[in-house]
C-alpha positions as CSV (number, residue, x, y, z in Angstrom):
1,X,25.2,-18.3,30.9
2,X,22.8,-17.9,33.8
3,X,19.2,-19.1,33.8
4,X,16.4,-16.6,33.0
5,X,12.6,-16.7,32.6
6,X,11.4,-18.8,29.7
7,X,9.3,-16.0,28.3
8,X,12.3,-13.6,28.3
9,X,14.5,-16.3,26.6
10,X,11.9,-16.8,23.8
11,X,11.6,-13.1,23.3
12,X,15.4,-12.7,23.2
13,X,15.6,-15.5,20.6
14,X,13.2,-13.5,18.3
15,X,10.2,-15.7,18.7
16,X,7.8,-12.8,19.4
17,X,7.2,-10.0,21.9
18,X,7.4,-11.1,25.6
19,X,3.7,-10.8,26.0
20,X,3.1,-13.0,22.9
21,X,5.6,-15.5,24.1
22,X,3.7,-15.8,27.4
23,X,0.6,-16.6,25.4
24,X,2.4,-19.3,23.5
25,X,3.5,-20.8,26.8
26,X,0.0,-20.6,28.3
27,X,-1.4,-22.4,25.2
28,X,1.0,-25.3,25.7
29,X,3.0,-24.6,22.6
30,X,6.4,-24.5,24.3
31,X,8.4,-27.4,25.6
32,X,11.6,-27.6,27.5
33,X,13.7,-30.8,27.4
34,X,10.7,-32.6,25.9
35,X,8.2,-31.5,28.4
36,X,5.4,-28.9,27.8
37,X,5.9,-25.9,30.1
38,X,2.9,-23.7,31.0
39,X,4.6,-21.2,33.4
40,X,6.4,-18.3,31.7
41,X,8.6,-17.7,34.8
42,X,10.2,-21.2,34.5
43,X,14.0,-20.6,34.6
44,X,15.9,-22.0,31.6
45,X,19.4,-21.8,30.0
46,X,19.2,-21.6,26.2
47,X,22.7,-23.1,25.9
48,X,21.9,-26.1,28.1
49,X,18.1,-26.7,27.7
50,X,16.4,-28.0,24.6
51,X,13.6,-25.4,24.0
52,X,11.1,-25.7,21.2
53,X,8.0,-23.8,20.0
54,X,5.4,-25.9,18.1
55,X,8.1,-28.5,17.7
56,X,10.7,-26.2,16.2
57,X,13.9,-25.9,18.2
58,X,15.0,-22.5,19.5
59,X,18.8,-22.8,19.6
60,X,20.4,-19.4,20.0
61,X,19.9,-15.7,20.4
62,X,19.5,-14.2,16.9
63,X,21.2,-11.1,15.6
64,X,18.6,-8.3,16.2
65,X,17.1,-6.6,13.2
66,X,14.7,-3.6,13.1
67,X,12.7,-2.5,10.0
68,X,10.1,0.1,9.1
69,X,7.5,-0.9,6.5
70,X,4.9,1.1,4.7
71,X,2.2,-1.6,5.0
72,X,-0.1,-2.0,2.0
73,X,-3.8,-2.6,2.5
74,X,-4.9,-6.2,2.1
75,X,-2.2,-7.6,4.4
76,X,-2.8,-8.8,8.0
77,X,-0.4,-8.6,10.9
78,X,-0.4,-12.3,11.7
79,X,2.1,-15.2,11.5
80,X,-0.6,-17.6,10.4
81,X,-0.8,-18.3,6.7
82,X,-3.8,-19.6,4.7
83,X,-4.7,-19.7,1.1
84,X,-7.0,-16.6,1.3
85,X,-4.8,-14.3,3.4
86,X,-1.8,-12.2,2.6
87,X,0.4,-11.6,5.7
88,X,2.8,-8.8,6.3
89,X,5.7,-11.2,6.7
90,X,5.2,-12.3,3.1
91,X,6.9,-9.0,2.2
92,X,10.0,-10.2,4.1
93,X,10.3,-13.7,2.6
94,X,14.0,-13.1,1.5
95,X,15.1,-11.5,4.7
96,X,16.1,-14.7,6.5
97,X,15.2,-13.9,10.2
98,X,12.3,-15.1,12.3
99,X,10.3,-11.8,12.3
100,X,7.1,-10.5,13.8
101,X,5.2,-7.2,13.7
102,X,5.3,-4.7,16.6
103,X,1.6,-4.3,17.3
104,X,-0.9,-4.4,14.5
105,X,-2.6,-2.5,11.7
106,X,-5.8,-3.9,10.5
107,X,-6.2,-5.4,7.0
108,X,-7.7,-2.2,5.4
109,X,-5.2,0.2,7.0
110,X,-1.8,1.1,5.4
111,X,1.2,3.0,6.7
112,X,4.0,2.8,9.2
113,X,4.6,-0.6,10.8
114,X,7.6,-1.8,12.7
115,X,8.9,-5.3,12.1
116,X,11.7,-7.0,14.2
117,X,12.9,-10.1,15.8
118,X,13.7,-8.3,19.1
119,X,11.0,-9.2,21.6
120,X,12.3,-6.8,24.3
121,X,12.2,-3.8,21.8
122,X,8.7,-4.8,20.7
123,X,7.5,-5.0,24.3
124,X,8.9,-1.5,25.0
125,X,7.1,0.0,22.0
126,X,3.7,-1.5,22.7
127,X,3.7,-1.3,26.5
128,X,1.4,1.5,27.8
129,X,4.1,2.8,30.2
130,X,6.1,4.0,27.1
131,X,3.3,6.4,26.3
132,X,4.1,6.4,22.6
133,X,1.8,8.4,20.3
134,X,0.6,7.1,17.0
135,X,-0.6,9.5,14.3
136,X,-3.1,8.6,11.5
137,X,-4.5,10.4,8.5
138,X,-8.0,9.4,7.5
139,X,-9.9,10.2,4.4
140,X,-13.7,10.2,4.9
141,X,-16.8,10.4,2.9
142,X,-17.8,13.9,4.0
143,X,-16.3,17.3,4.5
144,X,-14.8,17.6,8.0
145,X,-16.6,20.3,10.0
146,X,-15.8,22.0,13.3
147,X,-18.6,20.0,14.9
148,X,-16.9,16.8,13.6
149,X,-13.6,17.7,15.2
150,X,-15.3,18.5,18.5
151,X,-17.2,15.2,18.5
152,X,-14.1,13.2,17.7
153,X,-12.1,14.9,20.4
154,X,-14.7,14.0,23.0
155,X,-13.9,10.3,22.5
156,X,-15.9,7.1,22.6
157,X,-16.0,3.5,23.8
158,X,-13.6,1.2,22.1
159,X,-13.5,-2.5,23.3
160,X,-15.3,-1.5,26.4
161,X,-12.9,1.3,27.4
162,X,-13.6,5.0,27.0
163,X,-10.8,6.6,24.9
164,X,-10.1,10.1,23.7
165,X,-7.6,11.1,21.0
166,X,-4.7,13.3,22.0
167,X,-5.1,15.7,19.1
168,X,-7.5,16.0,16.1
169,X,-7.0,18.4,13.2
170,X,-8.5,18.9,9.7
171,X,-6.0,18.4,6.9
172,X,-8.2,19.3,3.9
173,X,-11.9,18.9,2.9
174,X,-12.6,15.3,3.8
175,X,-9.3,14.4,5.5
176,X,-8.6,14.5,9.2
177,X,-5.4,13.8,11.3
178,X,-5.8,12.0,14.6
179,X,-3.2,11.3,17.2
180,X,-3.8,8.5,19.7
181,X,-1.9,6.7,22.5
182,X,-4.1,3.8,23.7
183,X,-3.9,1.8,20.4
184,X,-7.1,-0.2,20.9
185,X,-8.2,-2.4,18.0
186,X,-9.6,-0.3,15.1
187,X,-9.6,2.7,17.5
188,X,-9.4,5.4,14.9
189,X,-12.1,3.8,12.7
190,X,-14.4,3.5,15.7
191,X,-13.8,7.1,16.7
192,X,-14.8,8.3,13.2
193,X,-17.7,5.8,12.6
194,X,-19.2,6.7,16.0
195,X,-20.0,10.1,14.7
196,X,-21.2,9.0,11.3
197,X,-18.1,9.4,9.2
198,X,-17.2,6.6,6.8
199,X,-13.5,5.8,6.6
200,X,-12.4,5.5,2.9
201,X,-8.6,5.4,3.5
202,X,-6.6,5.2,6.7
203,X,-2.8,5.6,7.0
204,X,-0.5,5.6,10.0
205,X,2.1,8.2,9.4
206,X,4.0,8.3,12.7
207,X,5.0,6.2,15.7
208,X,6.5,8.3,18.5
209,X,9.0,10.5,16.8
210,X,9.4,8.2,13.8
211,X,7.8,9.5,10.6
212,X,6.7,7.3,7.7
213,X,8.1,9.9,5.3
214,X,8.4,9.0,1.6
215,X,8.8,5.2,1.9
216,X,6.8,3.7,-0.9
217,X,3.8,1.5,-0.1
218,X,4.9,-2.1,0.2
219,X,8.6,-1.2,0.7
220,X,10.6,-1.6,3.9
221,X,14.1,-0.6,5.1
222,X,16.3,-1.0,8.2
223,X,16.0,1.5,11.0
224,X,19.0,3.5,12.0
225,X,20.0,3.6,15.7
226,X,18.8,7.2,15.7
227,X,15.4,6.2,14.4
228,X,15.1,3.5,17.0
229,X,15.7,6.0,19.7
230,X,13.4,8.7,18.3
231,X,10.5,6.3,18.6
232,X,10.6,6.9,22.3
233,X,10.9,10.6,22.2
């Protein structure tokens, strides 16, 4: 087996997305042959080098698995556990692989979330060059008017960047559907709150061409090859 970049090796082994693996390396949490390595481009051979993350050995490339979850509210997209926090990966305790979420949904948002151990796949989905749309349905505290739709469509600042949704439409009295691409933290909530709408419920219903469908809240299932492909369509 030829040598490849450390960050790529970790991603292929299912540690996290390549970007997240780079962060682990920068933070000094990765060692090779007993030495902490801080450069993601360091060349390694997983069959010859002893690689560990936070003291846990990375021995081989795992079988790749891909799941879609209807995330419940109250769960966070983090690998860090504490007594007061429920994490998404708790829902996969019996699955057996080293998993991570593809991107994030905030604690109070439910809906479609991808979970995998394939760092390359995760990087493809979240990278801006893939231009993957995400669709959300938001229930608000007021009836949605034409003026609301116009104001939302004009965009706002999120994390210091001006963003505009791709499409905004009224679903029913107090419910609006918003399609975005940037995926900034809490972007949909910020868009609505910036025009005085209080978000009571927020659900992601689509990633790319993949629809949440009728998957019950809190349940997950494996993606088919066709569903993996349709994400990028």
